[in-house]
C-alpha positions as CSV (number, residue, x, y, z in Angstrom):
1,M,110.3,138.9,186.5
2,P,109.9,136.1,183.8
3,L,113.0,134.2,182.6
4,G,113.7,132.9,179.2
5,L,116.4,131.2,177.0
6,L,117.4,133.1,173.8
7,G,119.0,130.6,171.1
8,K,119.0,128.8,168.4
9,K,117.7,125.2,168.1
10,L,120.4,122.7,166.7
11,G,118.3,119.4,166.7
12,H,117.2,116.6,168.9
13,T,119.0,113.9,170.6
14,R,118.5,111.2,173.6
15,V,120.2,111.0,177.0
16,Y,119.9,108.0,179.4
17,N,119.7,108.4,183.1
18,A,121.1,106.4,185.7
19,Q,118.3,104.0,185.6
20,G,118.8,103.4,181.9
21,V,115.7,105.5,181.0
22,L,115.6,107.2,177.5
23,I,114.9,110.8,177.8
24,P,114.7,113.1,174.5
25,V,116.2,116.3,174.6
26,T,116.4,119.2,172.4
27,V,119.8,120.9,171.8
28,V,119.9,124.6,172.0
29,L,123.0,126.9,171.0
30,A,122.4,129.6,174.1
31,G,124.8,132.6,173.7
32,P,126.5,134.7,172.9
33,N,123.6,137.5,173.7
34,R,124.4,141.1,173.3
35,V,122.5,143.7,174.8
36,L,121.1,146.3,172.0
37,Q,118.9,148.4,174.0
38,V,118.3,149.5,177.8
39,K,115.0,151.1,178.6
40,T,114.7,152.7,182.4
41,Q,111.7,154.0,184.3
42,A,113.3,157.3,184.6
43,G,113.3,157.7,180.6
44,K,110.6,158.3,178.2
45,D,109.3,154.6,178.4
46,G,108.4,154.4,182.0
47,Y,109.5,150.7,182.8
48,N,112.6,149.0,183.0
49,A,113.5,146.4,180.2
50,V,116.5,145.0,177.9
51,Q,116.4,144.2,174.3
52,L,118.8,141.0,173.8
53,G,120.2,140.1,170.6
54,F,121.6,136.7,169.2
55,G,123.9,135.9,166.4
56,S,124.2,137.6,163.3
57,Q,121.8,138.7,160.4
58,K,122.4,140.4,157.1
59,P,121.9,144.2,156.9
60,Q,119.5,144.0,154.2
61,R,117.0,141.9,156.3
62,I,117.4,144.2,159.3
63,A,114.6,146.6,159.8
64,K,115.8,150.0,159.2
65,P,114.8,151.3,162.9
66,C,116.9,148.2,164.3
67,L,119.9,149.3,162.2
68,L,120.3,152.1,164.6
69,Y,121.1,149.9,167.8
70,T,123.6,148.1,165.8
71,S,125.3,151.4,164.4
72,I,125.8,152.4,168.1
73,C,127.0,149.0,169.0
74,P,129.8,148.2,166.1
75,G,130.4,144.8,167.8
76,C,126.7,143.8,167.8
77,R,126.6,142.6,164.2
């Protein structure tokens, strides 16, 4: 199963290791992630999956089908 990271890129910085070598890194704000939808193999989809959400969005920028998930889960906005 593939793994990933869901977050927002904040910027770049640098870190020095024990030998003093500079390493460029990307700063990512990861979380909080919310489960918006669970698909099961027993359901109509035929496979197991979860749909995750991150952050908040203005209601007018959310597609109407996606508003269903946020209305079921009021804390997901």
